[in-house]
C-alpha positions as a printed Julia matrix, in Angstrom:
104×3 Matrix{Float64}:
   3.14   -4.17   19.8
  -0.27   -2.75   18.97
  -0.85   -0.92   15.72
  -3.95    1.15   15.3
  -4.91    0.4    11.72
  -5.9     3.53    9.84
  -5.59    2.47    6.23
  -6.86   -0.67    4.53
  -6.44   -2.27    1.14
  -8.47   -5.35    0.32
  -7.35   -7.73   -2.4
  -9.46  -10.47   -3.97
  -7.82  -13.56   -5.46
  -9.79  -15.0    -8.37
  -8.96  -18.38   -9.88
  -9.37  -22.1    -9.28
  -6.94  -23.25   -6.6
  -5.58  -19.75   -5.93
  -5.18  -19.19   -2.18
  -3.46  -16.94    0.33
  -2.45  -17.46    3.95
  -0.82  -15.15    6.46
   1.62  -16.45    9.08
   3.87  -15.18   11.87
   1.33  -12.65   13.13
   0.78  -10.99    9.77
   4.51  -10.75    8.94
   4.61  -13.35    6.15
   2.21  -13.88    3.24
   2.13  -17.1     1.24
   0.3   -17.17   -2.1
  -0.65  -20.18   -4.22
  -1.17  -18.73   -7.69
  -0.86  -21.66  -10.05
   2.92  -21.51  -10.3
   5.11  -24.55   -9.58
   6.06  -22.96   -6.24
   4.35  -20.99   -3.48
   5.04  -17.24   -3.64
   6.42  -16.03   -0.3
   6.27  -12.32    0.58
   7.76  -10.63    3.65
   5.5    -7.87    4.95
   7.19   -4.5     5.67
   7.32   -3.28    9.32
   4.53   -0.66    9.07
   2.06   -3.08    7.45
   0.04   -6.07    8.72
  -1.69   -8.7     6.62
  -4.83  -10.7     7.4
  -6.62  -13.37    5.38
 -10.35  -13.46    6.15
 -11.01  -16.19    3.59
  -8.46  -18.03    1.44
  -9.28  -15.59   -1.38
  -9.56  -12.25    0.52
  -6.4   -10.5     1.73
  -6.44   -7.36    3.87
  -3.35   -5.13    4.02
  -3.59   -2.66    6.87
  -1.37   -0.16    8.66
  -0.82    3.4     9.8
   1.2     4.55    6.78
  -0.95    4.92    3.63
   1.89    4.85    1.1
   3.46    1.69    2.54
   0.11   -0.11    2.72
  -0.68    0.81   -0.88
   2.85   -0.09   -2.05
   2.68   -3.53   -0.45
  -0.81   -4.15   -1.84
   0.52   -3.24   -5.29
   3.46   -5.61   -4.9
   1.07   -8.44   -3.93
  -1.09   -7.63   -6.95
   1.94   -7.65   -9.26
   2.52  -11.35   -8.46
  -0.48  -12.2   -10.65
  -2.16   -9.13  -12.23
  -5.76   -9.52  -13.46
  -6.05  -11.19  -16.81
  -8.45   -9.61  -19.33
  -9.63  -12.78  -21.1
 -10.7   -14.95  -18.15
 -10.67  -12.39  -15.3
  -8.29  -14.44  -13.13
  -5.57  -12.99  -10.92
  -5.29  -10.66   -7.92
  -7.47   -7.57   -8.0
  -8.5    -4.88   -5.58
 -11.9    -5.54   -4.0
 -13.59   -2.58   -5.72
 -11.83   -3.11   -9.06
 -13.77   -4.2   -12.14
 -11.96   -6.05  -14.91
 -13.49   -5.51  -18.31
 -13.26   -8.82  -20.15
 -12.18   -8.94  -23.76
 -13.92  -11.27  -26.2
 -11.81  -14.22  -27.29
 -11.31  -15.42  -30.83
 -14.51  -15.77  -32.78
 -14.95  -19.0   -34.72
 -16.62  -18.79  -38.1
């Protein structure tokens, strides 16, 4: 089955040891995000997933809302953290870092 990909969402995974891999022809996504287990996500029918590098994930498909919804559900597994900047963020997203505690 060939899908002409119209819509794309790129996600960047930031963090030491954080990785993603796609299997079963873009139908399963496995994420290593520092938890004790690997996060396993089933991709909806109208969406395909590709991993160009272990830290770049591409969600693509012909239905914009489903592509965006799946990208948001991937991002919700580990949202960007404001103190260190780690987590899953969109490729064009900028996380404004907060200053930590100041020592006297």
